[in-house]
N, C-alpha and C positions, 0 to 999 in steps of 0.2 A: 502429489509433489508436496515436500512442506516447505515450511518457510523459512530464511536465515536470520539470525540475530541482527544481520547490517539494514533490514528492511527500513525502519522505520526512518533512518535520516531519507534515505533515497524517496519514500511514501512525501515525505515535507517536500521534498525539491520538487515530486510533479505534482501537488497540489499548485507550489507558487510560477512553475514553466506553463500548466496548463493555462494557468489564470494568463498569462502574459501572453500565447499563440492563441486562443480560444475563438477570437474572432477569427483570425486570419487563418483558420484549421476549417471554421464554417465557407468562409469566402473559398480555400480551393476544394471545396467539397460541392459547390452549390452547383445543379447545374450535371453532375454526374452521378452514376451510379454509384450503389454501396461498394466498397471496396473489402473483398472476398478476404484475398489472400493477402498474408502482414509480411511485412515487409523483410527483406535479408537482410540478418545480423552481419555486418560489416566492420569489419577489426582492422587493426594497424600488421602487415608483415608480419609472421613468426608470433605475434599471442593467440592465445588458446585461452578457452573459454568453455563452460560447462552451463548448460541450465539448471538453474534451481530453484522456478516457479515456472511453469509452463500453462496453469489452470490458477489464476487467484485475479481476482476481483479487487481494485484500489477504488472505495467509493464506486464501486458498481460500475466502471471502469474495467474490461478487461483487460490483463497486463501479464507479458513476461517478460522475463529477468534472467539474464544472464550475470555470471561472476566471471572476471577475467584472470590474467598475467600476463603483460611484458616485461621484457628487457627493456625496452624504451623508458626514458622519463617520463615523468608526465607532461611536460610541456611537449617534447616529442609527440607521445599518443596524442593531446590533442591538439599538437598540428593537424594532425594527421584528418581532422575531424570540419576542422577551421581551411583546408586546403577544398577538401570534397564539399563542403556546403559554401561555397564562395557563392553562389548563387541567389537570390530572393527566392520563397516560395513561389511569391506573389511579390508583383509591383510594390517599392513603399517599405517595403515590412525587410527588418533585417536577416540576413541570412544563418541566424543562429544568435540564439542566446548565453553568455557565459558570467557564470557567476562564483564565489570561492566565500569557504570559510575555514576556519579552524582548522578542520577538517580533513577537508573534502575541495576539488577542482570540477567544477561540472559544466558542461556546455548541453544542450538540448535547442531540437527542432523541429520541424514538424513536416509531414511527408504523408501528403491523401489526408486520410480518414484516420491518420496516426500521430501518436506523437513519439519521437527518440528522442531518451534521457545515457547520457555518457558521466559516470560522476566515478573521479580516481582521487587515491586516497594520496592527501596532499603532504602529509607527515614523514614519506618515504621519499626521497630526491632522486632515488637512482633505477629504482624500477619501477612499474606501474601495477596496482591493485585496482582493484574497483567492480562498479555496475554498468550493467548496460541494460535499458529497461524500455518497451515498446507496448506503448498504450494505445488501445483503439479509443478513439474521443466520439465516435457516433458509432450507429449501431444499437449493440444490445442494450446498452443503456437503458434506450427507450423499451425494449421488451417487459411489457408487461407482466408477462408470465412469468419469467425470469422472477422480477420483483416479488411479485407473490409467494414464491416458494424461499422465501430468505425468512430463517425463524422469528418468532416476535420478541422481542427483549426491551425490558422496562425503562422508562426514562423519566427520573426525578422532576418534579416541576423544577424552572429554570436550568434545567439542563442540555448542554451544548455537546453535538455530536461532534469530533473531532476525526475522527478516521472509522470505518467499514472496511475490514478486508473481509474475504472471502476466498477461504481455499481448500481444493474438493480431490481428495482421496475415492478411490474405489468401495464403494457402500457405502462412505459415509462424509460428511462435507461439514467445515465448520467456518463461522462467521465472527472474524474478530472484531470489537467494538472498544473504541477511548472514547469514556464522556467525561466532559466535567460540569459539576455542579456546585451550589454553594450551601451544601449540608454537611454535617458532621461524617468521617467513616462509619462509625456504629450505628447514627441513621439509617445510611444509604444501606449496607449492610442487611440493617434489618428491613427496607424494603424490600431490598431484590429478594431477601429467602422469603417472607409472605407471598411476592410474587408467585415465583416458581413451585410453591411449596401448593399453593392453591391452584395450579394446572399440574399437580402428579406426580411433580419433580418431587427428591430425598434429600436432603442434606448427607452428605458422608464426609468420612475424614473431622468428627464431632472435637479432635483431641485437639484440632492443629489448625486453629482459628485465627492465629499471629502466622505472620511472615515476618522477622523485623521489625518495620514502625508501619506496615502493611494491615491490615484486617482481610482474612481471606474467605473467601464460601465456594463449596465443592458440593456439586451436587449432584444426581445422577437419575433415570429413567428409561426401563432397560436395557439398552445397549449403550446408551448418550449417556456423556459426561459434558459436566460445564461447570465454568472455575470464573469468577471471578477474583481482582483484588480491588483495594479501596485504602487509594494513600493521600493521608491527607497533608496540605500544602499552602501557605496563605492564603489560609480560611477559605479552602476551597479543598472540593476533593475531588481528585484521579478517578476514576472507573475502568479497568480492563477487564473486556469480558471475553473468553473462547467460547463461542455456542456449539457443541456438536446438535447438525441436525440429516434427518435421513436422506439419502439419495432417491430421486423420483425415477 
């Protein structure tokens, strides 16, 4: 299942939501067996949803994502969750957390070993469009066998990993990484090129090393392809890589 372009705002909010509720989720799971079944997707009456990612890992946490549409206004849509989530998950905790940006209105809450987050497009006051995510907070994150299957990728000295996403398709998987470093885009590109070529990858698309203000690196090894873009901004370079790796 492929990832849609609206995922990055959701991914950023998921990090904030998990940080706010992580201790609560641990307390909820204490003394309980690991939950095997995912929570049911619940939407207000009349809303329609399609799943856009049923096998994606965000920072190595399994996540399912749906896209929805409803004829309710954003406030009416969110009021459904405020009413449904009126009881705190544990004593002393808020029943849910709400946040808003210029583009999104967001509400989230932990349910057992899972975090549910709903984000609604704030730009349309008449109808509701957005995403629902359910993230498993415990379990596969500590599965060392799963982590060991992720492909190796380089990090220049001083790099910060901002995001890791894995996407699974039949016969082929992809790891998307977003990093930031203090090196130039050109030196970053050269570093990644050396790393992959030393491991049997071949650069392709030699005629297209630039795309707008971004340096581009495309590589191939057998049926697998990997791509990187390097964008310099404010004395730093953001590196975005999509790394294919075989299904075991």
